[in-house]
C-alpha positions in Angstrom: 5.8 -33.3 1.4 4.2 -30.3 -0.2 3.4 -30.9 -3.9 3.5 -27.2 -4.8 6.0 -26.3 -7.6 7.2 -22.7 -7.9 8.3 -22.1 -11.5 10.2 -19.2 -13.1 6.8 -17.9 -14.5 5.4 -17.9 -10.9 8.5 -16.0 -9.8 8.0 -13.4 -12.6 4.3 -13.1 -11.7 5.1 -12.6 -8.0 7.6 -9.9 -8.6 5.3 -8.2 -11.1 2.4 -8.2 -8.6 4.6 -6.8 -5.9 6.4 -4.1 -7.9 4.1 -3.3 -10.9 7.2 -3.1 -13.1 6.4 -4.1 -16.7 6.2 -7.9 -16.9 8.8 -8.0 -19.8 11.3 -6.0 -17.7 10.7 -8.3 -14.7 11.3 -11.3 -17.0 14.5 -9.8 -18.3 15.8 -8.9 -14.8 15.1 -12.4 -13.5 16.7 -14.1 -16.5 19.8 -11.9 -16.1 19.9 -12.7 -12.4 19.7 -16.5 -13.1 22.3 -16.2 -15.9 24.7 -14.4 -13.6 24.3 -17.2 -11.0 24.9 -19.8 -13.7 28.0 -18.0 -15.0 29.4 -17.7 -11.5 28.9 -21.4 -10.9 30.5 -22.3 -14.3 33.5 -20.3 -13.1 33.5 -22.5 -10.0 32.7 -19.5 -7.8 30.8 -19.6 -4.5 27.7 -17.3 -4.7 26.5 -16.0 -1.3 23.2 -14.3 -1.0 23.0 -13.1 2.6 19.8 -14.1 4.4 18.9 -16.5 1.6 21.8 -19.0 1.1 24.9 -20.0 -0.6 25.4 -21.8 -4.0 28.6 -23.6 -4.2 30.4 -25.6 -6.9 32.0 -28.9 -5.8 33.7 -31.7 -7.6 32.2 -35.1 -6.9 34.7 -37.9 -6.8 34.4 -40.6 -9.4 33.6 -44.2 -8.3 34.4 -47.5 -9.8 31.3 -49.2 -8.4 28.0 -47.4 -8.6 24.6 -48.9 -9.1 21.8 -47.8 -11.4 18.8 -47.8 -9.0 16.4 -48.5 -11.8 18.1 -51.5 -13.4 20.5 -52.6 -10.7 23.4 -52.6 -13.2 26.9 -51.8 -11.9 28.7 -49.0 -13.6 31.5 -46.6 -13.0 31.0 -42.9 -12.6 33.6 -40.3 -13.5 34.4 -37.3 -11.4 32.0 -34.5 -12.2 30.9 -31.0 -11.1 27.9 -30.5 -8.9 26.1 -27.6 -7.2 25.2 -27.6 -3.6 22.9 -25.1 -1.8 23.1 -24.2 1.9 20.2 -22.2 3.2 21.1 -19.0 5.1 20.2 -18.5 8.8 17.0 -16.6 8.1 15.7 -19.0 5.5 16.6 -21.9 7.7 14.7 -20.3 10.6 11.7 -19.6 8.4 11.5 -23.2 7.1 12.1 -24.8 10.5 8.5 -25.2 11.7 6.8 -25.8 8.3 6.4 -29.6 8.7 5.1 -29.4 12.3 1.5 -28.6 11.4 1.2 -31.1 8.6 -2.0 -32.5 10.0 -3.8 -29.1 10.0 -6.4 -28.7 7.3 -5.0 -25.5 5.8 -1.4 -26.7 5.7 -1.8 -27.8 2.0 -3.7 -24.6 1.0 -0.9 -22.1 1.6 0.0 -20.2 -1.6 3.3 -18.8 -0.4 5.8 -20.9 1.6 6.3 -19.7 5.1 2.9 -18.1 5.4 1.4 -18.9 8.8 -2.1 -20.5 8.9 -4.9 -18.1 9.9 
């Protein structure tokens, strides 16, 4: 698995480099976007971003017998909210072949996911 982590700061830098909009404005826009997604999910709404994917709120059933994988202790889990993400068709297609060339030397050196090796 690729060990690259893409943070909010990376996202801000990427948008800044592509648009040359003031970095503070980019940060504000991205934070507003993420807050809007979070607000929608807290309202138990489904958020669909065409071409990217769908964020969906679901309720997970509680269970009487669950196991803590670290300690092995048995415990009960209450019903709780969770978010699922389903990638859109385009994202799914773009990601489909990424693991195939894992053996190639430049597979780990890509800076942006989905970039084809040269």
